[in-house]
C-alpha positions in Angstrom: 0.0 0.0 0.0 1.3 3.4 -0.8 0.2 6.9 0.0 -0.1 9.9 -2.4 -0.6 13.5 -1.8 -4.1 14.7 -2.5 -3.9 18.4 -2.0 -0.3 19.1 -1.1 -0.8 18.8 2.7 -2.8 15.6 3.3 -2.2 12.1 2.1 -4.6 9.4 1.0 -4.3 5.8 0.1 -3.7 5.2 -3.6 -6.1 2.9 -5.3 -4.7 -0.3 -6.9 -5.6 -0.5 -10.6 -3.3 -3.3 -11.9 -1.9 -6.7 -10.8 1.8 -7.6 -11.4 1.8 -11.3 -12.3 5.5 -11.6 -11.7 5.4 -10.1 -8.2 1.9 -11.1 -7.4 1.1 -7.7 -6.1 -1.7 -5.2 -6.6 -0.3 -1.8 -7.7 -1.5 1.7 -8.1 -0.7 3.5 -11.4 2.4 5.3 -10.0 3.8 2.1 -8.5 3.2 0.1 -11.7 5.5 2.3 -13.8 8.8 0.7 -12.7 7.4 -2.8 -13.3 7.0 -1.8 -17.0 10.7 -1.0 -17.2 12.4 -3.7 -15.1 16.1 -4.4 -15.9 15.4 -8.1 -16.7 12.4 -7.3 -18.8 9.0 -5.7 -18.3 6.8 -7.5 -15.8 3.4 -8.8 -17.0 0.7 -6.4 -15.7 -3.0 -7.1 -16.0 -6.1 -5.1 -15.1 -7.1 -5.7 -11.5 -9.6 -8.5 -11.3 -7.9 -10.6 -13.9 -5.2 -11.8 -11.5 -6.9 -15.1 -10.7 -7.1 -15.9 -14.4 -3.4 -15.0 -14.8 -2.4 -17.2 -11.8 -4.3 -20.2 -13.2 -2.5 -19.7 -16.6 0.9 -19.6 -14.9 0.0 -22.7 -12.8 -1.0 -24.6 -15.9 2.3 -23.9 -17.5 4.2 -25.4 -14.5 2.1 -28.5 -14.3 0.9 -27.6 -10.8 -2.7 -27.2 -11.8 -4.7 -30.2 -13.0 -7.9 -29.6 -15.0 -10.9 -31.4 -13.6 
């Protein structure tokens, strides 16, 4: 969770808008920027709410998830 200045004197909690599949974290817009430019390559970001689907896709690729 991060804080952002709302009017120069007070702080409010920033709203998460994306999910980083690589870090498995919800991020606000400002915090997501570095994930797009990581040294080892850009992280995979997805709209918040799609993270469960992305996690299932990753698990299928590792063989850790069995379809029923």
